[in-house]
N, CA, C and O atoms as a MOPAC input file, in Angstrom:
PM7 MOZYME 1SCF
protein

 N      3.20700 1   -11.50100 1    11.59200 1
 C      4.06600 1   -10.40700 1    11.97900 1
 C      3.39900 1    -9.66500 1    13.13500 1
 O      2.28800 1    -9.16600 1    12.96000 1
 N      4.01700 1    -9.57200 1    14.28700 1
 C      3.42400 1    -8.84800 1    15.40500 1
 C      3.27700 1    -7.37800 1    15.08200 1
 O      4.09900 1    -6.82100 1    14.35600 1
 N      2.23000 1    -6.73100 1    15.61500 1
 C      1.96000 1    -5.34400 1    15.26100 1
 C      3.08300 1    -4.39500 1    15.64500 1
 O      3.20500 1    -3.33300 1    15.03400 1
 N      3.90900 1    -4.73000 1    16.63000 1
 C      5.00300 1    -3.84500 1    16.99200 1
 C      6.14500 1    -3.92900 1    15.98300 1
 O      7.08400 1    -3.13600 1    16.05700 1
 N      6.08600 1    -4.86300 1    15.05100 1
 C      7.08900 1    -4.98200 1    14.00400 1
 C      6.66600 1    -4.26600 1    12.72100 1
 O      7.42700 1    -4.25900 1    11.75300 1
 N      5.48800 1    -3.67300 1    12.68600 1
 C      5.01300 1    -2.99700 1    11.49100 1
 C      5.82600 1    -1.72600 1    11.28300 1
 O      5.94500 1    -0.89100 1    12.18000 1
 N      6.38500 1    -1.59600 1    10.08000 1
 C      7.14600 1    -0.40900 1     9.71100 1
 C      6.31800 1     0.36400 1     8.69300 1
 O      5.75500 1    -0.25200 1     7.78800 1
 N      6.22000 1     1.68000 1     8.80100 1
 C      5.35800 1     2.43400 1     7.89700 1
 C      5.74700 1     2.33800 1     6.42400 1
 O      4.91000 1     2.57200 1     5.55300 1
 N      7.00500 1     1.99800 1     6.13100 1
 C      7.43200 1     1.90300 1     4.74000 1
 C      7.47100 1     0.46400 1     4.21900 1
 O      8.01400 1     0.20100 1     3.14600 1
 N      6.89600 1    -0.45500 1     4.98100 1
 C      6.84600 1    -1.86400 1     4.57400 1
 C      5.41000 1    -2.38600 1     4.63700 1
 O      4.61900 1    -1.97500 1     5.48500 1
 N      5.10400 1    -3.27600 1     3.74400 1
 C      3.77900 1    -3.88500 1     3.67500 1
 C      3.53400 1    -4.74700 1     4.91800 1
 O      4.36100 1    -5.59900 1     5.24300 1
 N      2.42200 1    -4.54100 1     5.61100 1
 C      2.14600 1    -5.35000 1     6.79300 1
 C      1.80700 1    -6.80400 1     6.45900 1
 O      1.84300 1    -7.66400 1     7.33900 1
 N      1.48100 1    -7.08000 1     5.20200 1
 C      1.12400 1    -8.44800 1     4.82000 1
 C      2.35000 1    -9.28800 1     4.46100 1
 O      2.45600 1   -10.43900 1     4.88600 1
 N      3.28300 1    -8.71900 1     3.67600 1
 C      4.42100 1    -9.52200 1     3.20200 1
 C      5.77900 1    -9.01100 1     3.67100 1
 O      6.77000 1    -9.73500 1     3.58600 1
 N      5.83800 1    -7.78500 1     4.15900 1
 C      7.09800 1    -7.22700 1     4.64700 1
 C      7.94000 1    -6.52800 1     3.59500 1
 O      8.99100 1    -5.97400 1     3.91600 1
 N      7.49500 1    -6.54400 1     2.33300 1
 C      8.23500 1    -5.85300 1     1.26700 1
 C      8.01000 1    -4.34800 1     1.37700 1
 O      7.08100 1    -3.90300 1     2.05100 1
 N      8.86100 1    -3.56600 1     0.71500 1
 C      8.65400 1    -2.11500 1     0.68500 1
 C      7.30600 1    -1.83200 1     0.03300 1
 O      6.94100 1    -2.47100 1    -0.95500 1
 N      6.57600 1    -0.88100 1     0.58300 1
 C      5.23300 1    -0.59400 1     0.08200 1
 C      5.16700 1     0.63700 1    -0.82100 1
 O      4.10200 1     0.95800 1    -1.34900 1
 N      6.28600 1     1.32600 1    -1.00300 1
 C      6.35300 1     2.51500 1    -1.86200 1
 C      5.40700 1     3.62600 1    -1.40900 1
 O      4.94800 1     4.42000 1    -2.23100 1
 N      5.11700 1     3.68800 1    -0.13300 1
 C      4.23100 1     4.71800 1     0.40500 1
 C      4.98200 1     6.04500 1     0.46600 1
 O      5.98700 1     6.15900 1     1.16800 1
 N      4.50300 1     7.04100 1    -0.26000 1
 C      5.16700 1     8.34500 1    -0.25900 1
 C      5.02000 1     9.03200 1     1.09800 1
 O      5.87800 1     9.82900 1     1.47900 1
 N      3.96400 1     8.74200 1     1.82000 1
 C      3.74200 1     9.38000 1     3.12200 1
 C      4.70900 1     8.85800 1     4.18600 1
 O      4.97200 1     9.54300 1     5.17400 1
 N      5.23100 1     7.66300 1     3.99200 1
 C      6.15500 1     7.07300 1     4.96200 1
 C      7.58900 1     7.55100 1     4.77400 1
 O      8.44400 1     7.30600 1     5.62500 1
 N      7.85400 1     8.22800 1     3.66900 1
 C      9.20200 1     8.72000 1     3.37200 1
 C      9.22500 1    10.22800 1     3.58800 1
 O      8.50200 1    10.94700 1     2.89800 1
 N     10.02400 1    10.72800 1     4.51400 1
 C     10.05000 1    12.17300 1     4.78400 1
 C     10.36100 1    13.01400 1     3.54500 1
 O      9.94800 1    14.17000 1     3.46500 1
 N     11.08700 1    12.44300 1     2.57800 1
 C     11.41900 1    13.19300 1     1.36300 1
 C     10.22500 1    13.38700 1     0.44600 1
 O     10.21700 1    14.31200 1    -0.36700 1
 N      9.21000 1    12.52700 1     0.56300 1
 C      8.05100 1    12.60500 1    -0.32800 1
 C      6.73400 1    12.71500 1     0.44800 1
 O      5.66000 1    12.54400 1    -0.12800 1
 N      6.81400 1    12.99500 1     1.72400 1
 C      5.62200 1    13.00600 1     2.57900 1
 C      4.60300 1    14.06600 1     2.17800 1
 O      3.45500 1    14.00500 1     2.61800 1
 N      4.99400 1    15.03100 1     1.35800 1
 C      4.05900 1    16.05800 1     0.91600 1
 C      3.28200 1    15.63100 1    -0.33700 1
 O      2.44700 1    16.38700 1    -0.83300 1
 N      3.55200 1    14.43100 1    -0.84800 1
 C      2.86800 1    13.90300 1    -2.03800 1
 C      1.84300 1    12.86000 1    -1.62800 1
 O      1.97400 1    12.20700 1    -0.59300 1
 N      0.81600 1    12.71700 1    -2.46700 1
 C     -0.17500 1    11.67500 1    -2.19900 1
 C      0.43300 1    10.30200 1    -2.43700 1
 O      1.28400 1    10.13100 1    -3.31000 1
 N     -0.00200 1     9.34200 1    -1.66400 1
 C      0.43700 1     7.96200 1    -1.82900 1
 C     -0.21000 1     7.36800 1    -3.08100 1
 O     -1.28600 1     7.79400 1    -3.50100 1
 N      0.46100 1     6.38100 1    -3.66500 1
 C     -0.06600 1     5.69200 1    -4.84100 1
 C     -1.43800 1     5.09100 1    -4.55700 1
 O     -2.26300 1     4.96100 1    -5.46200 1
 N     -1.67900 1     4.72600 1    -3.30100 1
 C     -2.94000 1     4.04700 1    -2.97000 1
 C     -4.15300 1     4.96900 1    -3.07500 1
 O     -5.28700 1     4.49100 1    -3.11800 1
 N     -3.93000 1     6.28300 1    -3.11600 1
 C     -5.04500 1     7.22300 1    -3.24800 1
 C     -5.70100 1     7.13300 1    -4.62300 1
 O     -6.85900 1     7.51700 1    -4.78500 1
 N     -4.96200 1     6.62500 1    -5.61500 1
 C     -5.47300 1     6.58400 1    -6.97600 1
 C     -5.97700 1     5.23300 1    -7.42600 1
 O     -6.20900 1     5.03200 1    -8.61800 1
 N     -6.15600 1     4.29500 1    -6.50000 1
 C     -6.63700 1     2.95700 1    -6.85000 1
 C     -7.80000 1     2.57400 1    -5.93200 1
 O     -8.05900 1     3.22000 1    -4.91600 1
 N     -8.47500 1     1.52300 1    -6.31700 1
 C     -9.54700 1     0.97300 1    -5.50000 1
 C     -9.10000 1    -0.37400 1    -4.96700 1
 O     -8.85100 1    -1.30900 1    -5.72800 1
 N     -9.00300 1    -0.46000 1    -3.65600 1
 C     -8.59800 1    -1.71200 1    -3.01000 1
 C     -9.85900 1    -2.41900 1    -2.52700 1
 O    -10.68600 1    -1.83700 1    -1.82400 1
 N     -9.98700 1    -3.66300 1    -2.91000 1
 C    -11.14100 1    -4.46700 1    -2.50800 1
 C    -11.18400 1    -4.54800 1    -0.97900 1
 O    -10.19800 1    -4.95200 1    -0.36200 1
 N    -12.30000 1    -4.17500 1    -0.36000 1
 C    -12.40000 1    -4.25000 1     1.09400 1
 C    -12.08300 1    -5.64100 1     1.65200 1
 O    -11.60700 1    -5.75700 1     2.78100 1
 N    -12.33900 1    -6.68100 1     0.88100 1
 C    -12.04200 1    -8.04500 1     1.34000 1
 C    -10.54500 1    -8.24300 1     1.54400 1
 O    -10.13200 1    -9.00200 1     2.42100 1
 N     -9.72800 1    -7.56300 1     0.73300 1
 C     -8.27100 1    -7.65900 1     0.88600 1
 C     -7.87000 1    -7.08400 1     2.24300 1
 O     -7.06800 1    -7.67700 1     2.96400 1
 N     -8.42800 1    -5.94000 1     2.57700 1
 C     -8.11000 1    -5.30800 1     3.86200 1
 C     -8.65000 1    -6.12300 1     5.03400 1
 O     -7.99100 1    -6.25000 1     6.06600 1
 N     -9.84100 1    -6.66700 1     4.87100 1
 C    -10.43900 1    -7.46300 1     5.94400 1
 C     -9.68600 1    -8.76600 1     6.18500 1
 O     -9.78300 1    -9.35600 1     7.26100 1
 N     -8.92900 1    -9.21500 1     5.17100 1
 C     -8.16300 1   -10.45200 1     5.32400 1
 C     -6.93800 1   -10.25300 1     6.22000 1
 O     -6.37600 1   -11.22300 1     6.73000 1
 N     -6.52600 1    -8.99900 1     6.41100 1
 C     -5.40600 1    -8.73200 1     7.31700 1
 C     -5.84300 1    -8.93700 1     8.76100 1
 O     -6.98700 1    -8.63800 1     9.10200 1
 N     -4.97100 1    -9.43300 1     9.60000 1
 C     -5.30400 1    -9.49300 1    11.02300 1
 C     -5.62200 1    -8.07500 1    11.52900 1
 O     -4.98400 1    -7.11100 1    11.10800 1
 N     -6.57500 1    -7.95400 1    12.40200 1
 C     -7.01800 1    -6.64300 1    12.89100 1
 C     -5.86200 1    -5.79600 1    13.41600 1
 O     -5.87000 1    -4.57800 1    13.24000 1
 N     -4.88700 1    -6.40200 1    14.04600 1
 C     -3.75500 1    -5.65900 1    14.61300 1
 C     -2.87500 1    -5.02500 1    13.54100 1
 O     -2.11900 1    -4.10000 1    13.83700 1
 N     -2.96100 1    -5.50600 1    12.29800 1
 C     -2.12700 1    -4.97100 1    11.22600 1
 C     -2.84000 1    -3.93800 1    10.36500 1
 O     -2.20500 1    -3.25900 1     9.55800 1
 N     -4.14100 1    -3.81200 1    10.52900 1
 C     -4.90300 1    -2.85700 1     9.71900 1
 C     -4.61300 1    -1.43200 1    10.15300 1
 O     -4.40700 1    -1.15500 1    11.33500 1
 N     -4.60000 1    -0.53500 1     9.17900 1
 C     -4.40100 1     0.89800 1     9.41700 1
 C     -3.06700 1     1.21900 1    10.06900 1
 O     -2.93400 1     2.25000 1    10.72800 1
 N     -2.08800 1     0.36000 1     9.89700 1
 C     -0.76100 1     0.58800 1    10.45400 1
 C      0.21700 1     1.06300 1     9.37900 1
 O      1.09200 1     1.88600 1     9.65200 1
 N      0.07000 1     0.54900 1     8.16800 1
 C      0.94600 1     0.88600 1     7.05100 1
 C      0.24400 1     0.46900 1     5.76500 1
 O     -0.64700 1    -0.38100 1     5.77200 1
 N      0.66300 1     1.08400 1     4.65800 1
 C      0.10600 1     0.72000 1     3.35600 1
 C      0.52100 1    -0.69700 1     2.98000 1
 O      1.62100 1    -1.14400 1     3.30400 1
 N     -0.36300 1    -1.38000 1     2.30400 1
 C      0.00200 1    -2.63000 1     1.65400 1
 C      0.87800 1    -2.29300 1     0.45800 1
 O      0.85500 1    -1.16000 1    -0.02300 1
 N      1.63400 1    -3.24100 1    -0.02100 1
 C      2.34900 1    -3.04900 1    -1.28100 1
 C      1.32700 1    -3.26600 1    -2.40800 1
 O      0.28600 1    -3.88200 1    -2.17700 1
 N      1.60700 1    -2.77200 1    -3.62200 1
 C      0.65000 1    -2.95100 1    -4.71800 1
 C      0.29300 1    -4.41600 1    -4.98200 1
 O     -0.84600 1    -4.71800 1    -5.33900 1
 N      1.25600 1    -5.32600 1    -4.80900 1
 C      0.96800 1    -6.75500 1    -5.05800 1
 C     -0.04100 1    -7.28000 1    -4.05100 1
 O     -1.02900 1    -7.90800 1    -4.43300 1
 N      0.19800 1    -7.03000 1    -2.76400 1
 C     -0.72600 1    -7.52300 1    -1.73600 1
 C     -2.07000 1    -6.81300 1    -1.78900 1
 O     -3.09700 1    -7.39400 1    -1.44000 1
 N     -2.06600 1    -5.55000 1    -2.22800 1
 C     -3.32000 1    -4.80700 1    -2.36600 1
 C     -4.08400 1    -5.24600 1    -3.61200 1
 O     -5.24100 1    -4.87100 1    -3.80600 1
 N     -3.42800 1    -6.04200 1    -4.45100 1
 C     -4.01500 1    -6.57200 1    -5.68500 1
 C     -4.45900 1    -5.45800 1    -6.62900 1
 O     -5.55000 1    -5.50700 1    -7.19600 1
 N     -3.59000 1    -4.44600 1    -6.78800 1
 C     -3.91500 1    -3.30500 1    -7.64100 1
 C     -2.85300 1    -3.04800 1    -8.70900 1
 O     -2.84400 1    -1.98100 1    -9.32100 1
 N     -1.96900 1    -3.99800 1    -8.93800 1
 C     -0.91100 1    -3.77800 1    -9.92100 1
 C     -1.47000 1    -3.42600 1   -11.30100 1
 O     -0.92200 1    -2.56100 1   -11.98400 1
 N     -2.55100 1    -4.08200 1   -11.71600 1
 C     -3.14600 1    -3.79300 1   -13.02900 1
 C     -3.68600 1    -2.36600 1   -13.07200 1
 O     -3.55200 1    -1.68700 1   -14.08900 1
 N     -4.29000 1    -1.90800 1   -11.98500 1
 C     -4.79200 1    -0.52900 1   -11.94400 1
 C     -3.65000 1     0.47300 1   -12.07600 1
 O     -3.77600 1     1.47400 1   -12.78100 1
 N     -2.54600 1     0.20600 1   -11.40200 1
 C     -1.40300 1     1.11000 1   -11.47000 1
 C     -0.80600 1     1.11700 1   -12.87500 1
 O     -0.43800 1     2.17700 1   -13.38200 1
 N     -0.70600 1    -0.04400 1   -13.50700 1
 C     -0.18100 1    -0.12100 1   -14.86600 1
 C     -1.08900 1     0.62500 1   -15.83500 1
 O     -0.59400 1     1.31700 1   -16.72500 1
 N     -2.39400 1     0.50200 1   -15.68500 1
 C     -3.34200 1     1.18800 1   -16.56100 1
 C     -3.19400 1     2.70100 1   -16.41900 1
 O     -3.34700 1     3.43600 1   -17.39400 1
 N     -2.90200 1     3.15800 1   -15.22400 1
 C     -2.72900 1     4.58900 1   -14.99200 1
 C     -1.45900 1     5.13800 1   -15.58200 1
 O     -1.35100 1     6.34800 1   -15.78100 1
 N     -0.49000 1     4.28800 1   -15.87200 1
 C      0.79000 1     4.72300 1   -16.43200 1
 C      0.82200 1     4.71000 1   -17.95200 1
 O      1.76700 1     5.22100 1   -18.55300 1
 N     -0.19900 1     4.13100 1   -18.58200 1
 C     -0.21400 1     4.04900 1   -20.04500 1
 C     -0.40500 1     5.43300 1   -20.62900 1
 O     -1.24500 1     6.20300 1   -20.16200 1
 N      0.37500 1     5.74800 1   -21.65200 1
 C      0.18300 1     7.04500 1   -22.31700 1
 C     -1.13500 1     7.07500 1   -23.05500 1
 O     -1.58700 1     6.06100 1   -23.58600 1
 N     -1.73400 1     8.21500 1   -23.08400 1
 C     -2.99700 1     8.38600 1   -23.80100 1
 C     -2.66400 1     8.58600 1   -25.28100 1
 O     -1.85900 1     9.45400 1   -25.61800 1
 N     -3.28700 1     7.77800 1   -26.18200 1
 C     -2.96700 1     7.89200 1   -27.61600 1
 C     -3.45100 1     9.19600 1   -28.21000 1
 O     -3.25900 1     9.44100 1   -29.40100 1

């Protein structure tokens, strides 16, 4: 995907919606989901340099779906 095709609300790796709250004017005052997870630096380094720091990855491409699910579990 050429860097001029990167959309702030889409994952630069797969093109799916990335659920970034900062990219949506209605939720831009809220922290993005990515602030609460740890993304392996190797995942980010695997992106072509032109796509880095352009838009959030989606949770699947960021490989953090399990972290997000763990954060949603109710505390017993």
